[in-house]
Gaussian input, Z-matrix of N, CA and C with variables (Angstrom, degrees):
# hf/3-21g

backbone

0 1
 N
 C     1     B1
 C     2     B2     1     A1
 N     3     B3     2     A2     1     D1
 C     4     B4     3     A3     2     D2
 C     5     B5     4     A4     3     D3
 N     6     B6     5     A5     4     D4
 C     7     B7     6     A6     5     D5
 C     8     B8     7     A7     6     D6
 N     9     B9     8     A8     7     D7
 C    10    B10     9     A9     8     D8
 C    11    B11    10    A10     9     D9
 N    12    B12    11    A11    10    D10
 C    13    B13    12    A12    11    D11
 C    14    B14    13    A13    12    D12
 N    15    B15    14    A14    13    D13
 C    16    B16    15    A15    14    D14
 C    17    B17    16    A16    15    D15
 N    18    B18    17    A17    16    D16
 C    19    B19    18    A18    17    D17
 C    20    B20    19    A19    18    D18
 N    21    B21    20    A20    19    D19
 C    22    B22    21    A21    20    D20
 C    23    B23    22    A22    21    D21
 N    24    B24    23    A23    22    D22
 C    25    B25    24    A24    23    D23
 C    26    B26    25    A25    24    D24
 N    27    B27    26    A26    25    D25
 C    28    B28    27    A27    26    D26
 C    29    B29    28    A28    27    D27
 N    30    B30    29    A29    28    D28
 C    31    B31    30    A30    29    D29
 C    32    B32    31    A31    30    D30
 N    33    B33    32    A32    31    D31
 C    34    B34    33    A33    32    D32
 C    35    B35    34    A34    33    D33
 N    36    B36    35    A35    34    D34
 C    37    B37    36    A36    35    D35
 C    38    B38    37    A37    36    D36
 N    39    B39    38    A38    37    D37
 C    40    B40    39    A39    38    D38
 C    41    B41    40    A40    39    D39
 N    42    B42    41    A41    40    D40
 C    43    B43    42    A42    41    D41
 C    44    B44    43    A43    42    D42
 N    45    B45    44    A44    43    D43
 C    46    B46    45    A45    44    D44
 C    47    B47    46    A46    45    D45
 N    48    B48    47    A47    46    D46
 C    49    B49    48    A48    47    D47
 C    50    B50    49    A49    48    D48
 N    51    B51    50    A50    49    D49
 C    52    B52    51    A51    50    D50
 C    53    B53    52    A52    51    D51
 N    54    B54    53    A53    52    D52
 C    55    B55    54    A54    53    D53
 C    56    B56    55    A55    54    D54
 N    57    B57    56    A56    55    D55
 C    58    B58    57    A57    56    D56
 C    59    B59    58    A58    57    D57
 N    60    B60    59    A59    58    D58
 C    61    B61    60    A60    59    D59
 C    62    B62    61    A61    60    D60
 N    63    B63    62    A62    61    D61
 C    64    B64    63    A63    62    D62
 C    65    B65    64    A64    63    D63
 N    66    B66    65    A65    64    D64
 C    67    B67    66    A66    65    D65
 C    68    B68    67    A67    66    D66
 N    69    B69    68    A68    67    D67
 C    70    B70    69    A69    68    D68
 C    71    B71    70    A70    69    D69
 N    72    B72    71    A71    70    D70
 C    73    B73    72    A72    71    D71
 C    74    B74    73    A73    72    D72
 N    75    B75    74    A74    73    D73
 C    76    B76    75    A75    74    D74
 C    77    B77    76    A76    75    D75
 N    78    B78    77    A77    76    D76
 C    79    B79    78    A78    77    D77
 C    80    B80    79    A79    78    D78
 N    81    B81    80    A80    79    D79
 C    82    B82    81    A81    80    D80
 C    83    B83    82    A82    81    D81
 N    84    B84    83    A83    82    D82
 C    85    B85    84    A84    83    D83
 C    86    B86    85    A85    84    D84
 N    87    B87    86    A86    85    D85
 C    88    B88    87    A87    86    D86
 C    89    B89    88    A88    87    D87
 N    90    B90    89    A89    88    D88
 C    91    B91    90    A90    89    D89
 C    92    B92    91    A91    90    D90
 N    93    B93    92    A92    91    D91
 C    94    B94    93    A93    92    D92
 C    95    B95    94    A94    93    D93
 N    96    B96    95    A95    94    D94
 C    97    B97    96    A96    95    D95
 C    98    B98    97    A97    96    D96
 N    99    B99    98    A98    97    D97
 C   100   B100    99    A99    98    D98
 C   101   B101   100   A100    99    D99
 N   102   B102   101   A101   100   D100
 C   103   B103   102   A102   101   D101
 C   104   B104   103   A103   102   D102
 N   105   B105   104   A104   103   D103
 C   106   B106   105   A105   104   D104
 C   107   B107   106   A106   105   D105
 N   108   B108   107   A107   106   D106
 C   109   B109   108   A108   107   D107
 C   110   B110   109   A109   108   D108
 N   111   B111   110   A110   109   D109
 C   112   B112   111   A111   110   D110
 C   113   B113   112   A112   111   D111
 N   114   B114   113   A113   112   D112
 C   115   B115   114   A114   113   D113
 C   116   B116   115   A115   114   D114
 N   117   B117   116   A116   115   D115
 C   118   B118   117   A117   116   D116
 C   119   B119   118   A118   117   D117
 N   120   B120   119   A119   118   D118
 C   121   B121   120   A120   119   D119
 C   122   B122   121   A121   120   D120
 N   123   B123   122   A122   121   D121
 C   124   B124   123   A123   122   D122
 C   125   B125   124   A124   123   D123
 N   126   B126   125   A125   124   D124
 C   127   B127   126   A126   125   D125
 C   128   B128   127   A127   126   D126
 N   129   B129   128   A128   127   D127
 C   130   B130   129   A129   128   D128
 C   131   B131   130   A130   129   D129
 N   132   B132   131   A131   130   D130
 C   133   B133   132   A132   131   D131
 C   134   B134   133   A133   132   D132
 N   135   B135   134   A134   133   D133
 C   136   B136   135   A135   134   D134
 C   137   B137   136   A136   135   D135
 N   138   B138   137   A137   136   D136
 C   139   B139   138   A138   137   D137
 C   140   B140   139   A139   138   D138
 N   141   B141   140   A140   139   D139
 C   142   B142   141   A141   140   D140
 C   143   B143   142   A142   141   D141
 N   144   B144   143   A143   142   D142
 C   145   B145   144   A144   143   D143
 C   146   B146   145   A145   144   D144
 N   147   B147   146   A146   145   D145
 C   148   B148   147   A147   146   D146
 C   149   B149   148   A148   147   D147
 N   150   B150   149   A149   148   D148
 C   151   B151   150   A150   149   D149
 C   152   B152   151   A151   150   D150
 N   153   B153   152   A152   151   D151
 C   154   B154   153   A153   152   D152
 C   155   B155   154   A154   153   D153
 N   156   B156   155   A155   154   D154
 C   157   B157   156   A156   155   D155
 C   158   B158   157   A157   156   D156
 N   159   B159   158   A158   157   D157
 C   160   B160   159   A159   158   D158
 C   161   B161   160   A160   159   D159
 N   162   B162   161   A161   160   D160
 C   163   B163   162   A162   161   D161
 C   164   B164   163   A163   162   D162
 N   165   B165   164   A164   163   D163
 C   166   B166   165   A165   164   D164
 C   167   B167   166   A166   165   D165
 N   168   B168   167   A167   166   D166
 C   169   B169   168   A168   167   D167
 C   170   B170   169   A169   168   D168
 N   171   B171   170   A170   169   D169
 C   172   B172   171   A171   170   D170
 C   173   B173   172   A172   171   D171
 N   174   B174   173   A173   172   D172
 C   175   B175   174   A174   173   D173
 C   176   B176   175   A175   174   D174
 N   177   B177   176   A176   175   D175
 C   178   B178   177   A177   176   D176
 C   179   B179   178   A178   177   D177
 N   180   B180   179   A179   178   D178
 C   181   B181   180   A180   179   D179
 C   182   B182   181   A181   180   D180
 N   183   B183   182   A182   181   D181
 C   184   B184   183   A183   182   D182
 C   185   B185   184   A184   183   D183
 N   186   B186   185   A185   184   D184
 C   187   B187   186   A186   185   D185
 C   188   B188   187   A187   186   D186
 N   189   B189   188   A188   187   D187
 C   190   B190   189   A189   188   D188
 C   191   B191   190   A190   189   D189
 N   192   B192   191   A191   190   D190
 C   193   B193   192   A192   191   D191
 C   194   B194   193   A193   192   D192
 N   195   B195   194   A194   193   D193
 C   196   B196   195   A195   194   D194
 C   197   B197   196   A196   195   D195
 N   198   B198   197   A197   196   D196
 C   199   B199   198   A198   197   D197
 C   200   B200   199   A199   198   D198
 N   201   B201   200   A200   199   D199
 C   202   B202   201   A201   200   D200
 C   203   B203   202   A202   201   D201

   B1=1.4369
   B2=1.5164
   B3=1.3259
   B4=1.4645
   B5=1.5121
   B6=1.3200
   B7=1.4598
   B8=1.5167
   B9=1.3314
   B10=1.4595
   B11=1.5199
   B12=1.3251
   B13=1.4551
   B14=1.5164
   B15=1.3286
   B16=1.4583
   B17=1.5162
   B18=1.2971
   B19=1.4563
   B20=1.5188
   B21=1.3044
   B22=1.4542
   B23=1.5278
   B24=1.3153
   B25=1.4665
   B26=1.5305
   B27=1.2972
   B28=1.4723
   B29=1.5218
   B30=1.3159
   B31=1.4598
   B32=1.5273
   B33=1.3201
   B34=1.4616
   B35=1.5189
   B36=1.3142
   B37=1.4637
   B38=1.5395
   B39=1.3036
   B40=1.4688
   B41=1.5229
   B42=1.3044
   B43=1.4415
   B44=1.4978
   B45=1.3241
   B46=1.4494
   B47=1.5243
   B48=1.3196
   B49=1.4647
   B50=1.5205
   B51=1.3164
   B52=1.4641
   B53=1.5256
   B54=1.3375
   B55=1.4571
   B56=1.5239
   B57=1.3160
   B58=1.4693
   B59=1.5217
   B60=1.3303
   B61=1.4521
   B62=1.5186
   B63=1.3197
   B64=1.4575
   B65=1.5248
   B66=1.3233
   B67=1.4542
   B68=1.5164
   B69=1.3301
   B70=1.4624
   B71=1.5359
   B72=1.3190
   B73=1.4568
   B74=1.5235
   B75=1.3124
   B76=1.4627
   B77=1.5152
   B78=1.3247
   B79=1.4604
   B80=1.5208
   B81=1.3062
   B82=1.4617
   B83=1.5255
   B84=1.3219
   B85=1.4674
   B86=1.5293
   B87=1.3399
   B88=1.4672
   B89=1.5155
   B90=1.3278
   B91=1.4673
   B92=1.5257
   B93=1.3268
   B94=1.4697
   B95=1.5334
   B96=1.3224
   B97=1.4630
   B98=1.5332
   B99=1.3343
   B100=1.4751
   B101=1.5202
   B102=1.3172
   B103=1.4578
   B104=1.5253
   B105=1.3396
   B106=1.4623
   B107=1.5185
   B108=1.3146
   B109=1.4616
   B110=1.5218
   B111=1.3223
   B112=1.4632
   B113=1.5316
   B114=1.3307
   B115=1.4675
   B116=1.5354
   B117=1.3040
   B118=1.4643
   B119=1.5253
   B120=1.3446
   B121=1.4549
   B122=1.5319
   B123=1.3301
   B124=1.4634
   B125=1.5311
   B126=1.3213
   B127=1.4723
   B128=1.5260
   B129=1.3141
   B130=1.4801
   B131=1.5157
   B132=1.3097
   B133=1.4581
   B134=1.5360
   B135=1.3179
   B136=1.4582
   B137=1.5202
   B138=1.3132
   B139=1.4729
   B140=1.5109
   B141=1.3063
   B142=1.4658
   B143=1.5178
   B144=1.3079
   B145=1.4640
   B146=1.5257
   B147=1.3108
   B148=1.4593
   B149=1.5076
   B150=1.3279
   B151=1.4624
   B152=1.5175
   B153=1.3151
   B154=1.4735
   B155=1.5155
   B156=1.3155
   B157=1.4537
   B158=1.5264
   B159=1.3046
   B160=1.4669
   B161=1.5189
   B162=1.3216
   B163=1.4646
   B164=1.5160
   B165=1.3265
   B166=1.4641
   B167=1.5135
   B168=1.3098
   B169=1.4624
   B170=1.5167
   B171=1.3364
   B172=1.4676
   B173=1.5285
   B174=1.3519
   B175=1.4621
   B176=1.5206
   B177=1.3219
   B178=1.4608
   B179=1.5303
   B180=1.2959
   B181=1.4760
   B182=1.5304
   B183=1.3396
   B184=1.4646
   B185=1.5266
   B186=1.3249
   B187=1.4649
   B188=1.5258
   B189=1.3069
   B190=1.4706
   B191=1.5259
   B192=1.3349
   B193=1.4631
   B194=1.5238
   B195=1.3277
   B196=1.4590
   B197=1.5430
   B198=1.3243
   B199=1.4541
   B200=1.5435
   B201=1.2790
   B202=1.4561
   B203=1.4330
   A1=107.92
   A2=116.27
   A3=122.75
   A4=109.00
   A5=115.90
   A6=122.46
   A7=108.90
   A8=117.06
   A9=120.35
   A10=108.94
   A11=115.02
   A12=121.47
   A13=110.30
   A14=114.72
   A15=120.00
   A16=109.04
   A17=119.09
   A18=129.06
   A19=113.32
   A20=119.74
   A21=122.98
   A22=112.71
   A23=116.40
   A24=120.66
   A25=110.44
   A26=115.52
   A27=121.09
   A28=111.28
   A29=116.88
   A30=121.66
   A31=112.62
   A32=117.77
   A33=120.88
   A34=112.06
   A35=117.70
   A36=121.36
   A37=113.33
   A38=117.37
   A39=121.53
   A40=113.70
   A41=111.93
   A42=123.77
   A43=118.32
   A44=113.71
   A45=118.61
   A46=113.58
   A47=117.84
   A48=119.45
   A49=111.16
   A50=119.23
   A51=124.08
   A52=111.27
   A53=115.03
   A54=123.75
   A55=113.44
   A56=117.07
   A57=121.69
   A58=107.15
   A59=116.88
   A60=119.49
   A61=111.81
   A62=115.53
   A63=122.43
   A64=107.50
   A65=116.56
   A66=121.49
   A67=108.20
   A68=116.96
   A69=119.46
   A70=112.40
   A71=118.45
   A72=123.94
   A73=112.80
   A74=116.48
   A75=122.36
   A76=113.99
   A77=118.06
   A78=120.26
   A79=110.77
   A80=116.61
   A81=121.13
   A82=110.62
   A83=117.44
   A84=121.28
   A85=109.42
   A86=116.23
   A87=120.64
   A88=112.97
   A89=117.22
   A90=118.72
   A91=111.61
   A92=117.28
   A93=120.12
   A94=111.14
   A95=116.45
   A96=120.49
   A97=110.30
   A98=117.30
   A99=120.12
   A100=111.06
   A101=117.76
   A102=121.57
   A103=110.41
   A104=117.60
   A105=120.91
   A106=111.58
   A107=117.82
   A108=121.23
   A109=110.95
   A110=117.15
   A111=120.69
   A112=111.07
   A113=117.16
   A114=120.91
   A115=110.34
   A116=116.21
   A117=121.60
   A118=111.08
   A119=116.94
   A120=120.86
   A121=109.68
   A122=116.94
   A123=121.67
   A124=111.51
   A125=117.28
   A126=120.76
   A127=108.99
   A128=115.88
   A129=121.64
   A130=112.84
   A131=118.47
   A132=121.94
   A133=111.99
   A134=115.78
   A135=119.94
   A136=111.29
   A137=116.91
   A138=121.15
   A139=111.30
   A140=114.81
   A141=120.84
   A142=110.38
   A143=114.71
   A144=121.72
   A145=107.97
   A146=116.31
   A147=120.66
   A148=109.03
   A149=116.34
   A150=122.27
   A151=107.72
   A152=116.51
   A153=121.21
   A154=109.28
   A155=115.51
   A156=121.67
   A157=108.18
   A158=116.07
   A159=120.17
   A160=109.69
   A161=116.59
   A162=119.47
   A163=110.36
   A164=116.65
   A165=121.16
   A166=109.81
   A167=115.54
   A168=121.54
   A169=108.56
   A170=115.23
   A171=121.44
   A172=106.57
   A173=117.10
   A174=120.08
   A175=111.61
   A176=114.60
   A177=121.01
   A178=108.36
   A179=117.87
   A180=121.26
   A181=114.48
   A182=119.82
   A183=119.77
   A184=114.10
   A185=116.81
   A186=118.90
   A187=108.84
   A188=114.21
   A189=120.45
   A190=107.68
   A191=116.93
   A192=118.78
   A193=110.44
   A194=118.32
   A195=119.91
   A196=110.28
   A197=115.87
   A198=118.80
   A199=110.36
   A200=114.59
   A201=116.33
   A202=112.00
   D1=140.45
   D2=177.45
   D3=-114.27
   D4=156.48
   D5=179.86
   D6=-133.46
   D7=135.45
   D8=177.60
   D9=-137.53
   D10=148.94
   D11=178.28
   D12=-112.36
   D13=-177.71
   D14=-179.69
   D15=-131.51
   D16=145.21
   D17=178.53
   D18=97.28
   D19=-14.99
   D20=177.79
   D21=48.87
   D22=51.49
   D23=178.26
   D24=-64.47
   D25=164.52
   D26=179.13
   D27=-56.67
   D28=-36.87
   D29=-177.01
   D30=-68.17
   D31=-21.08
   D32=-178.73
   D33=-61.86
   D34=-31.69
   D35=-176.90
   D36=-87.31
   D37=-8.62
   D38=-174.69
   D39=-73.62
   D40=157.43
   D41=162.73
   D42=59.72
   D43=-164.48
   D44=-175.16
   D45=-71.73
   D46=-17.21
   D47=-177.09
   D48=-83.24
   D49=-51.87
   D50=179.01
   D51=51.56
   D52=79.06
   D53=-171.77
   D54=-74.30
   D55=126.00
   D56=170.07
   D57=-61.10
   D58=140.48
   D59=-173.79
   D60=-149.31
   D61=158.10
   D62=173.68
   D63=-97.71
   D64=124.74
   D65=179.68
   D66=-97.93
   D67=119.63
   D68=-177.80
   D69=-101.94
   D70=22.05
   D71=173.50
   D72=56.43
   D73=53.61
   D74=-177.16
   D75=-57.09
   D76=-41.22
   D77=179.22
   D78=-64.54
   D79=-41.56
   D80=-180.00
   D81=-67.51
   D82=-39.26
   D83=176.83
   D84=-60.77
   D85=-45.90
   D86=-179.47
   D87=-64.16
   D88=-44.13
   D89=-179.02
   D90=-68.20
   D91=-36.59
   D92=174.88
   D93=-64.02
   D94=-43.26
   D95=-179.49
   D96=-61.73
   D97=-45.05
   D98=179.49
   D99=-64.02
   D100=-44.45
   D101=-179.54
   D102=-62.21
   D103=-46.37
   D104=-179.99
   D105=-64.23
   D106=-37.67
   D107=177.88
   D108=-64.45
   D109=-46.42
   D110=179.65
   D111=-64.43
   D112=-38.94
   D113=175.98
   D114=-60.91
   D115=-42.73
   D116=-177.60
   D117=-68.76
   D118=-38.55
   D119=177.32
   D120=-64.35
   D121=-41.89
   D122=-178.36
   D123=-67.52
   D124=-31.58
   D125=-178.10
   D126=-142.53
   D127=94.20
   D128=-176.26
   D129=-64.46
   D130=-17.49
   D131=-179.05
   D132=-88.92
   D133=-7.66
   D134=-178.39
   D135=-61.81
   D136=137.82
   D137=-179.71
   D138=-69.08
   D139=154.34
   D140=176.43
   D141=-64.58
   D142=150.57
   D143=179.76
   D144=-125.22
   D145=138.04
   D146=174.73
   D147=-109.48
   D148=126.97
   D149=178.97
   D150=-111.91
   D151=126.37
   D152=178.87
   D153=-111.08
   D154=126.44
   D155=176.72
   D156=-121.08
   D157=145.04
   D158=179.48
   D159=-102.74
   D160=129.47
   D161=175.24
   D162=-68.91
   D163=157.41
   D164=177.59
   D165=-125.75
   D166=146.61
   D167=176.80
   D168=-87.07
   D169=132.16
   D170=176.88
   D171=-112.94
   D172=93.01
   D173=-177.71
   D174=-71.01
   D175=135.82
   D176=176.62
   D177=-136.49
   D178=-152.92
   D179=-170.19
   D180=-77.82
   D181=-11.21
   D182=-176.66
   D183=-88.42
   D184=1.76
   D185=175.68
   D186=-131.25
   D187=151.71
   D188=-179.69
   D189=-153.31
   D190=160.47
   D191=175.67
   D192=-62.36
   D193=155.05
   D194=178.30
   D195=-63.70
   D196=148.12
   D197=178.85
   D198=-62.51
   D199=139.68
   D200=-176.33
   D201=-135.12

């Protein structure tokens, strides 16, 4: 059995467990949100923008290939 978490918090990499996790690029999401907000405040007529980011898997000790 494998176990995976989401958000890839700092604690996921700690200790003997070392949890496999999905990293959703929180810092990049935050910086994009701040930039888009400031752009919108500066120009209220500016069109909406959609930013797509892809999450990444951070494999650690809680997942392994299936037994074969």
